[in-house]
C-alpha positions in Angstrom: 158.1 73.2 119.4 157.4 74.8 116.3 153.5 75.5 115.7 151.7 73.4 113.0 149.8 76.5 112.4 150.0 80.0 113.1 147.3 82.2 112.1 147.2 86.0 113.1 144.5 88.1 112.1 143.2 86.3 109.2 140.3 87.9 107.4 138.6 86.8 104.4 135.6 88.6 102.4 133.9 87.5 99.0 132.5 90.0 96.6 129.0 89.4 95.3 127.1 91.8 92.6 126.1 94.0 95.2 128.3 94.1 98.2 131.4 92.4 100.1 130.5 89.5 102.4 132.6 89.3 105.3 133.4 85.6 106.2 136.1 85.6 108.6 137.0 88.4 110.5 140.5 88.9 112.8 141.0 85.3 113.1 143.9 84.4 115.4 145.0 80.8 116.6 147.8 78.4 116.7 147.8 74.7 116.9 150.5 72.6 118.1 152.1 69.5 116.1 150.5 66.5 116.4 147.3 67.9 118.0 143.8 67.5 116.6 141.4 70.3 116.6 137.7 70.6 115.9 136.5 73.5 113.9 132.9 74.1 115.2 130.0 76.3 113.9 126.7 76.4 111.8 126.2 76.8 108.5 127.8 80.0 107.0 130.0 80.2 109.9 133.5 80.3 107.9 134.5 76.7 108.8 134.9 75.7 105.0 136.6 78.7 104.3 139.2 78.3 106.9 139.4 74.9 105.5 140.4 76.1 102.1 142.6 79.0 103.6 144.9 76.2 105.2 144.6 74.0 101.9 146.0 77.0 100.1 143.0 76.9 97.8 142.0 80.6 98.8 144.1 83.5 99.8 143.2 85.5 103.0 141.9 89.1 102.3 144.1 90.0 105.1 146.3 88.6 108.1 149.2 86.0 108.1 148.7 82.2 107.8 151.4 80.1 108.4 151.8 76.1 108.1 154.4 74.2 109.2 156.9 77.5 108.7 155.3 78.5 105.3 153.8 82.0 104.9 150.6 80.7 102.6 150.1 84.1 101.1 153.6 84.5 100.2 153.5 81.2 98.1 153.2 81.2 94.1 150.7 79.0 92.7 153.6 76.6 91.7 154.6 76.3 95.3 150.9 76.2 96.6 150.4 72.9 94.3 153.7 71.7 95.8 152.4 72.3 99.2 149.2 70.7 98.7 150.8 67.6 97.2 153.5 67.1 100.3 151.9 69.0 103.4 148.4 68.7 103.4 145.9 66.0 103.1 142.1 67.2 102.2 139.2 65.2 103.0 136.3 66.8 101.3 133.1 66.3 99.2 135.0 68.7 96.8 137.3 66.4 96.0 136.0 64.2 93.2 136.1 60.4 92.7 136.8 59.2 89.3 134.1 56.5 88.5 136.4 55.3 85.6 139.1 54.2 88.2 139.2 51.7 91.1 139.0 52.7 94.5 142.7 51.9 95.0 143.4 54.1 92.1 141.6 56.9 93.5 143.2 56.7 96.9 146.6 56.3 94.8 146.0 59.3 92.4 147.9 61.8 94.7 150.9 59.6 94.5 150.3 59.3 90.8 150.2 62.9 90.0 153.5 63.2 91.9 155.2 60.6 89.7 155.8 58.0 92.5 157.1 54.8 91.1 154.2 52.3 90.4 155.6 49.5 92.9 155.7 52.0 95.6 152.2 53.1 95.1 150.9 49.8 95.2 152.8 49.3 98.2 151.4 52.2 100.1 147.6 51.7 99.1 148.1 48.4 100.7 149.8 49.7 103.7 146.8 52.2 103.9 144.3 49.6 103.4 145.2 47.3 106.1 146.0 50.2 108.5 142.0 51.5 108.1 140.8 48.0 107.7 139.1 48.8 104.5 137.4 46.3 102.1 137.4 47.1 98.4 133.9 47.3 96.6 132.7 49.2 93.8 132.4 52.6 94.3 128.6 53.2 93.8 128.2 50.2 96.2 129.6 52.4 99.1 127.7 53.7 102.3 128.4 57.3 103.0 130.3 56.3 105.8 132.6 53.6 104.1 133.1 56.2 101.4 134.5 58.6 103.7 136.9 55.9 105.1 138.2 55.7 101.6 138.6 59.6 101.4 140.5 59.3 104.6 142.8 56.8 102.8 143.3 59.1 99.9 144.1 61.8 102.3 146.6 60.0 104.0 148.1 58.1 101.1 151.1 60.6 100.6 151.7 61.0 104.5 150.9 64.8 104.8 152.0 66.7 107.8 148.4 68.5 108.0 145.3 66.5 108.0 142.1 68.7 107.0 138.5 67.3 106.8 135.5 68.9 105.8 131.9 67.2 104.6 131.2 65.8 108.2 127.6 67.0 107.8 126.9 64.3 104.7 127.3 62.0 107.5 124.6 62.8 109.9 124.4 60.5 112.8 127.5 58.9 111.5 129.9 61.8 111.9 130.6 60.6 115.6 131.4 57.2 114.7 133.9 58.4 111.8 135.6 61.2 113.9 136.5 58.5 116.5 137.4 55.8 113.9 139.5 58.5 112.0 141.3 60.0 115.3 141.9 56.3 116.3 143.7 55.6 113.0 146.0 58.6 113.1 146.7 58.6 116.9 150.2 56.8 116.0 151.0 58.9 112.9 152.8 62.3 113.0 150.1 64.2 111.6 148.2 67.3 113.0 144.2 66.8 112.2 141.8 69.8 111.9 138.0 69.0 111.0 135.1 71.2 110.5 131.7 69.9 112.1 128.4 71.7 113.4 127.7 69.0 116.1 129.6 69.6 119.6 129.2 65.8 120.5 131.7 65.2 117.4 133.9 68.3 118.1 134.3 67.0 121.7 136.6 64.3 120.4 139.3 66.6 119.3 142.0 67.7 121.5 141.0 71.8 120.8 137.7 73.0 119.8 137.7 76.5 117.9 134.1 77.9 117.6 133.5 80.0 114.8 130.4 82.3 115.0 129.6 85.8 113.4 132.7 85.7 111.4 134.9 85.3 114.3 137.1 82.5 116.2 134.6 82.9 119.4 135.9 80.1 121.7 139.0 77.7 122.2 138.7 75.2 124.5 139.7 71.6 125.4 137.9 68.7 123.9 137.8 65.2 125.7 141.1 63.9 124.3 
C-alpha cells in the first residue's frame, strides 16, 4: 500500500535578524493511508511548522516530503494551491472565519472557491452537517468546542485525503472530547488524519504517536486505536 505521507530528512530553519533558528532537524517518518497520527510536543517544538509543511504553506529547508505521491518541494505555487484545494483539509486557528457570511457559507467556502455548482455545494453542506451533527447558530454565539466542530466540517467539505488539525490547545480541557469526536466521525471516511497536541491523553487516541522534542522526531509508538 502506498504511504499517505513519506518524510525523509526534513529540516526547517527560520532566519531572524541575528541568527537562524532550527525548528525541525532531520525528521523522517511514514504514515499509512487511513491512519491517524498525533504530533505530540510542547510549545515551539515544531508541531505547527510540520503541519504547515504538510499543508504546502511552507517549504522545508532540506529533505523530501511526499504526500500521496506528490513531492511537495517540487510543486509550483499554482500546483500547491491545487494540492491544498484537492488533497488537504486544514483545521487551524490560522484559517479565518468570515463574519459577514453564515456558518454554512463559511463551511462551503473551499467548494465555492473551486467553482463547484451551488446546488452541489448546498447538498455537500447538508450532508456534512448531518454527518457531524451540527446545529447552526450565529458565529459569535459558538462555544470554542462548537466552533472547532464547524471548523472540522470546513476541513472535510471538499473530501480531502489528508486532514491536518492544529490549535487543539485553544480547547483546553475539551481537546480530548473533540479528538474522540473527530476520530469517530472520520472513521468511515477514506481520510488520513494528523493532529498536533501537547497533551499525552489527547495524543493517545491516535493510532500512532510522533513525539517532537528538541527539533527532532524523537519517538514513534502506537496509541490506543
